VOMAR-438439 format. One line per field, with one value per residue (C-alpha): residue number from 1; residue in one letter; chain; x, y, z. Coordinates in steps of 0.05 Angstrom, whole numbers, plus 32768, in hexadecimal, padded with zeros to 4 digits. Last residue first. Example, Ala and Ser with C-alpha at 12.3 -4.5 7.8 and 13.67 -1.06 7.14 Angstrom:
2
pos: 2  1;
code: S  A;
unit: A  A;
u: 8111  80F6;
v: 7FEB  7FA6;
w: 808F  809C;
This chain:
342
pos: 342  341  340  339  338  337  336  335  334  333  332  331  330  329  328  327  326  325  324  323  322  321  320  319  318  317  316  315  314  313  312  311  310  309  308  307  306  305  304  303  302  301  300  299  298  297  296  295  294  293  292  291  290  289  288  287  286  285  284  283  282  281  280  279  278  277  276  275  274  273  272  271  270  269  268  267  266  265  264  263  262  261  260  259  258  257  256  255  254  253  252  251  250  249  248  247  246  245  244  243  242  241  240  239  238  237  236  235  234  233  232  231  230  229  228  227  226  225  224  223  222  221  220  219  218  217  216  215  214  213  212  211  210  209  208  207  206  205  204  203  202  201  200  199  198  197  196  195  194  193  192  191  190  189  188  187  186  185  184  183  182  181  180  179  178  177  176  175  174  173  172  171  170  169  168  167  166  165  164  163  162  161  160  159  158  157  156  155  154  153  152  151  150  149  148  147  146  145  144  143  142  141  140  139  138  137  136  135  134  133  132  131  130  129  128  127  126  125  124  123  122  121  120  119  118  117  116  115  114  113  112  111  110  109  108  107  106  105  104  103  102  101  100  99  98  97  96  95  94  93  92  91  90  89  88  87  86  85  84  83  82  81  80  79  78  77  76  75  74  73  72  71  70  69  68  67  66  65  64  63  62  61  60  59  58  57  56  55  54  53  52  51  50  49  48  47  46  45  44  43  42  41  40  39  38  37  36  35  34  33  32  31  30  29  28  27  26  25  24  23  22  21  20  19  18  17  16  15  14  13  12  11  10  9  8  7  6  5  4  3  2  1;
code: E  R  D  H  R  G  G  K  G  Y  I  K  E  I  A  E  S  M  F  D  M  L  S  V  I  R  D  Y  E  M  R  S  P  G  V  V  M  L  Q  G  S  E  G  E  N  I  T  F  T  N  S  I  V  A  V  D  D  M  W  V  L  K  S  H  D  S  R  I  L  N  L  D  G  Q  N  K  G  I  N  R  W  L  A  S  N  E  L  M  G  M  M  Q  K  L  K  T  I  D  A  F  E  P  Q  N  L  M  N  N  A  G  S  F  Y  V  N  D  S  A  F  K  M  F  A  N  F  F  A  R  F  V  A  E  Y  R  K  V  S  K  A  L  I  P  E  I  L  K  M  K  E  I  V  G  L  L  P  T  G  A  L  R  E  N  L  I  N  C  C  N  L  L  E  D  V  S  V  E  E  D  F  K  F  L  R  S  E  T  H  G  R  S  T  I  F  V  A  V  A  S  H  D  D  I  P  F  L  N  I  H  E  L  K  Q  E  S  G  E  P  G  L  A  M  A  T  L  Q  T  M  Q  S  L  I  D  C  S  R  Q  I  V  E  D  I  R  M  D  R  D  S  F  V  E  R  L  A  L  E  L  R  D  D  K  K  S  V  M  L  H  E  V  Y  F  R  Y  G  L  T  S  P  V  R  G  S  S  T  H  T  K  E  L  L  E  M  E  E  L  E  N  M  E  S  R  I  T  A  S  S  Y  N  L  N  Y  K  E  V  L  T  K  S  G  V  P  E  A  T  A  I  F  E  E  V  I  A  K  L  I  E  I  K  R  P  T  L  M;
unit: A  A  A  A  A  A  A  A  A  A  A  A  A  A  A  A  A  A  A  A  A  A  A  A  A  A  A  A  A  A  A  A  A  A  A  A  A  A  A  A  A  A  A  A  A  A  A  A  A  A  A  A  A  A  A  A  A  A  A  A  A  A  A  A  A  A  A  A  A  A  A  A  A  A  A  A  A  A  A  A  A  A  A  A  A  A  A  A  A  A  A  A  A  A  A  A  A  A  A  A  A  A  A  A  A  A  A  A  A  A  A  A  A  A  A  A  A  A  A  A  A  A  A  A  A  A  A  A  A  A  A  A  A  A  A  A  A  A  A  A  A  A  A  A  A  A  A  A  A  A  A  A  A  A  A  A  A  A  A  A  A  A  A  A  A  A  A  A  A  A  A  A  A  A  A  A  A  A  A  A  A  A  A  A  A  A  A  A  A  A  A  A  A  A  A  A  A  A  A  A  A  A  A  A  A  A  A  A  A  A  A  A  A  A  A  A  A  A  A  A  A  A  A  A  A  A  A  A  A  A  A  A  A  A  A  A  A  A  A  A  A  A  A  A  A  A  A  A  A  A  A  A  A  A  A  A  A  A  A  A  A  A  A  A  A  A  A  A  A  A  A  A  A  A  A  A  A  A  A  A  A  A  A  A  A  A  A  A  A  A  A  A  A  A  A  A  A  A  A  A  A  A  A  A  A  A  A  A  A  A  A  A  A  A  A  A  A  A  A  A  A  A  A  A  A  A  A  A  A  A  A  A  A  A  A  A  A  A  A  A  A  A;
u: 8226  8215  81D1  81CB  81E6  81BA  81CF  818B  8161  816D  818F  817A  8136  8122  8134  810C  80D2  80D1  80DE  809E  8077  8089  8079  8038  8024  8033  800F  7FD4  7FC9  7F86  7F3D  7F28  7F30  7F6A  7F98  7FDF  8005  8048  8054  8084  80B1  80D3  80DA  8120  8138  8119  80EA  80C2  807B  804A  8008  7FD9  7F99  7F55  7F1A  7ED5  7EBF  7EFE  7F37  7F76  7FB7  7FF6  803F  8081  808C  805F  8013  7FF4  7FA8  7F78  7F28  7EF9  7F30  7F59  7F98  7FC6  7FD2  7F8C  7F8B  7FC4  7F95  7F5A  7F86  7F9C  7F57  7F5F  7F63  7F21  7EF9  7F14  7F01  7EB9  7EB8  7EC7  7E95  7E59  7E7A  7E69  7EA5  7ECE  7EC9  7EDE  7F25  7F3F  7F24  7F4B  7F8C  7F7F  7F97  7FD9  8010  7FFE  8031  8017  803E  8000  8008  8044  804B  8004  800B  8047  802E  7FEE  801C  804E  801D  7FEF  802B  803E  7FF9  7FEC  8036  8033  805C  8090  80A9  8074  803C  8070  807C  802D  802E  8058  8028  8001  8047  8053  8012  8022  8068  8053  804A  8093  80BD  80D3  811E  8120  80DC  80F2  812B  8117  80D5  80EB  8122  80EC  80BF  80FC  810C  80CA  80C3  8102  80EE  80B3  8075  803C  7FF5  7FCE  800C  801F  804F  806B  8075  80B9  80C5  80FB  8119  815D  8140  814C  8113  811D  80EA  80F1  80CD  80BB  80A5  806E  8052  8088  80B2  80D3  80EB  8115  8108  8133  8109  8137  813C  80F3  80F5  80E8  80C8  8080  808E  805F  8092  8079  8035  8039  800E  8002  7FC3  7FB8  7FD7  8008  8047  803C  801F  8058  808A  8069  8065  80AD  80C3  809B  80BE  8102  80F0  80DE  811B  8146  816F  81BC  81CE  81AA  81AF  8175  8144  816B  8171  8123  810F  813B  811B  80D7  80E7  8102  80BA  80B8  8078  8056  8036  7FEF  7FBB  7FBA  7FBB  7FAF  7F78  7F58  7F52  7F35  7F06  7EF3  7EEC  7EBD  7EDA  7EAD  7E79  7E58  7E0C  7E08  7DF2  7DDD  7E23  7E32  7E5F  7E95  7EB7  7E7C  7E76  7E39  7E57  7E90  7E54  7E3A  7E7A  7E8A  7E3F  7E51  7E94  7E76  7E40  7E73  7E9F  7ED8  7F25  7F36  7F58  7F5B  7F45  7F0F  7EF4  7EFD  7ED9  7EA0  7E9C  7E87  7EB4  7E92  7EC1  7EF8  7F2A  7F6A  7F55  7F13  7F40  7F6E  7F32  7F0C  7F44  7F57  7F13  7F12  7F54  7F3A  7EF0  7F17  7F4A  7F0F  7EFC  7EC5;
v: 803E  8083  807F  8031  8040  807A  80C5  80CF  8097  804B  8039  8070  8075  8034  8031  806F  8050  8015  8031  8061  8028  7FF6  8038  8045  7FFB  7FF1  803A  802E  7FE9  7FE0  7FE1  8012  7FCE  7FCB  7FE3  7FEF  801A  8023  805C  8075  80B2  80C9  8118  811B  80D1  809D  80B9  808D  809F  8079  806A  8053  8041  8032  8014  8018  8056  806E  8082  809C  80A1  80C1  80AF  80CB  810D  80EF  80E0  810C  8104  80F9  80F2  80D4  80CD  80F7  8104  80FD  80B7  80A6  80B8  808E  8058  8069  8062  801E  8002  7FB1  7FBC  7FE2  7FA3  7F7B  7FA9  7FAF  7F60  7F5D  7F8F  7F63  7F28  7F3D  7F1D  7F57  7F7A  7F3C  7F3D  7EF3  7F00  7F40  7F1B  7F00  7F44  7F2D  7F56  7F83  7FAA  7FE5  7FFD  800E  803F  803C  7FED  7FE3  8004  7FE9  7FA0  7FB0  7FD5  7F9B  7F62  7F91  7F99  7F51  7F3C  7F71  7F6F  7F22  7F35  7F64  7F9D  7FC0  7FBD  7FCF  8017  8021  800E  804B  8080  804E  8047  8091  8098  8061  8075  80C0  80B7  8088  80C8  80B3  80B0  8068  8061  805F  8036  8008  7FF8  7FED  7FBD  7F9B  7F91  7F6F  7F43  7F2C  7F1D  7EF6  7ED0  7EB5  7EBF  7E87  7E97  7EA5  7ECA  7ECC  7F08  7F09  7F50  7F68  7FAD  7FD2  8017  8030  807B  807C  8043  7FF5  7FCF  7F83  7F57  7F0E  7EE1  7EB1  7E8D  7E73  7E6C  7E8C  7EC5  7EF5  7F4B  7F7F  7FC8  8001  8045  805A  80A2  80B3  80F2  80E1  8093  8089  8075  8035  8031  7FFD  7FCB  7FAB  7F85  7F73  7F3C  7F77  7F4B  7F25  7F5F  7F8B  7F59  7F49  7F8B  7F9D  7F62  7F87  7FC4  7FA9  7F81  7FC5  7FE8  7FB1  7F82  7F81  7F97  7F5C  7F74  7F9E  7F67  7F47  7F8F  7F8D  7F50  7F67  7FAA  7F8A  7F5C  7F9C  7FBB  8002  8014  8064  807C  8089  80BD  80FA  80FE  80AB  80A9  80E7  80CC  8085  80AD  80D0  8092  8077  804F  8013  800F  7FD6  7FD1  7F97  7F83  7FCC  7FE5  8024  8056  8081  80C3  80DB  8115  80F4  80AD  80D3  80DF  80A4  8086  80B4  809D  8050  805D  807E  8045  8013  8031  8054  8042  8023  7FE1  7FD3  7F91  7F8B  7FD3  7FE1  7F9E  7FA5  7FF2  7FCE  7FC8  7FAB  7F7F  7F76  7F60  7F83  7FBD  7FC3  7FC1  7FF7  8026  8016  8028  8068  807D  8077  8098  80D1  80D9  80D2  810C  8139  813E  8172;
w: 7F90  7FB0  7F9A  7FB0  7FF9  8001  7FEE  7FC6  7FE1  7FD5  8014  8048  8029  802B  8072  8087  805F  8088  80CE  80C5  80AB  80EE  811B  80F8  80FC  8148  815D  812C  8148  8117  8123  80EA  80C1  8092  8060  806D  8033  801E  7FEE  7FB3  7FA8  7F6C  7F64  7F81  7F89  7FB6  7FEA  8014  8026  805A  8054  808B  8072  809B  807F  80A5  807F  805F  8095  807D  80A9  808D  80A3  8086  80B1  80EB  80F2  80BD  80BC  808D  8091  8062  8029  7FF9  800F  7FD0  7FE7  7FE9  7FA3  7F8F  7FBB  7F90  7F4D  7F5C  7F5B  7F6B  7FB5  7FB3  7F98  7FC9  8000  7FD6  7FD5  801F  8033  800A  8026  8072  8097  8084  80CC  80E9  80C2  80B5  8070  8066  8070  802D  800D  802A  8000  7FCA  7F98  7F70  7F2C  7F0C  7ED6  7EAF  7EBF  7EAB  7E66  7E5D  7E59  7E3B  7DFD  7DFA  7DF9  7DC4  7D99  7D97  7D88  7D52  7D34  7D1C  7CE1  7CFF  7CD9  7CB2  7CE9  7D1B  7CFA  7CF6  7D3C  7D48  7D5E  7D8C  7DAA  7DB8  7DE0  7E0F  7E1B  7E31  7E7C  7E80  7E5F  7E1E  7E1E  7DF4  7DD5  7D8A  7D89  7DC6  7DA6  7D62  7D80  7DAF  7D71  7D49  7D88  7D8A  7D40  7D44  7D77  7D54  7D6F  7D6F  7D7F  7DBF  7DD9  7E21  7E3C  7E7E  7E98  7EBD  7EE2  7EEC  7F06  7EFB  7EF8  7EAC  7EAA  7E9B  7E81  7E7E  7E4C  7E5A  7E26  7E0F  7DD0  7DA7  7DE6  7E1B  7DFA  7E29  7E15  7E28  7E2A  7E39  7E56  7E58  7E82  7EC5  7EED  7EE5  7EF5  7F2A  7F5D  7F86  7F9F  7FD7  7FF1  8036  804B  8090  80BC  80D7  80DE  809F  8076  8087  806D  8030  801F  8034  8004  7FCD  7FDD  7FDA  7F8F  7F7C  7F91  7F76  7F9D  7F92  7FD4  7FF3  8042  8035  8040  807D  80A0  808D  80B5  80EC  80F8  80EB  812B  8155  8155  8175  818A  817D  81AD  81A2  81CC  81AB  8166  815B  8194  8184  8137  8156  8177  8136  8111  8148  8182  8195  81D1  81FC  8205  81CA  818B  816D  8172  819D  8188  81AA  8196  817E  81BA  81C7  81C8  81F6  8223  822B  8233  8271  828D  8285  82A4  82E6  82E4  82E7  831C  830F  8323  82E1  82E3  829C  829C  82D0  82C7  8280  8273  82A1  8282  823F  81FE  81BC  81A3  816C  81A8  81A2  817A  81A7  81E6  81C8  81BB  81F7  8228  8200  8209  8255  8263  8239  825C  829C  8289  8274  8229  822D;
């Protein structure tokens, strides 16, 4: 049974471990948290919390660390969200640029989150299931490179840099771009790749070096239509004690490169899931914790912000940060928001 004393001890252990990344012993709890119990009593309670699988004992110390279930109890019952005035100030500066596109705001939001949490932040932009390709703009740089800008029916834009192994003329690039615009305009994003395959013979008749140009457009659009994932602060993982093990670090970096994994996490796939607020959700996978936060841009179009790190993270502060951020994005870019009205 979780008595008030056990709850008080569990809360102190979770907060101390989050702060130090070190196993917590009874002496620390008595001296630092002024618990009005003897060390023997605290040790006894810690043993019972371990039997209840809310704490775990490490092999290198007599102290305890929270288990995933312990974190879950803390988040569900003990955590109080902490408002961060610095984030609000930083976001007001980001959103003060009235001409900033939503993808730029999402990337800047990721940068702010990673800086303020010292963890890895990422975002899943709108998947595009409800969007259609509106236009492709092409900007040649030289004979071996160009920038293509894809624009959707919802006003979302994405740019891609092309680099060619062989020389491709400006006329060939523009001719290819014109054909793609004629044939692909109005096509749902999820159907563009299949349609591009069908028009390859048309390009072959009209563009001399069509293979290089077609491959560049095909690869760029395949990435644009499927990924739409933003990262910031991946190197912050190097500073976390939990990832000092090179094997764990490599595993974590491999996870960060898998966009499908993160979309599945966003769809409630994980070891343990917990809805924390109207926006926020927590997912635990082994030693990794993910706080995700959904924002809605338009009807049927939404994205997610995520903070990824060790199970030992400041859930109360990070959830508050992300709630504020999602609400700010929705207020300006969502239906009825400032950009919608303009």
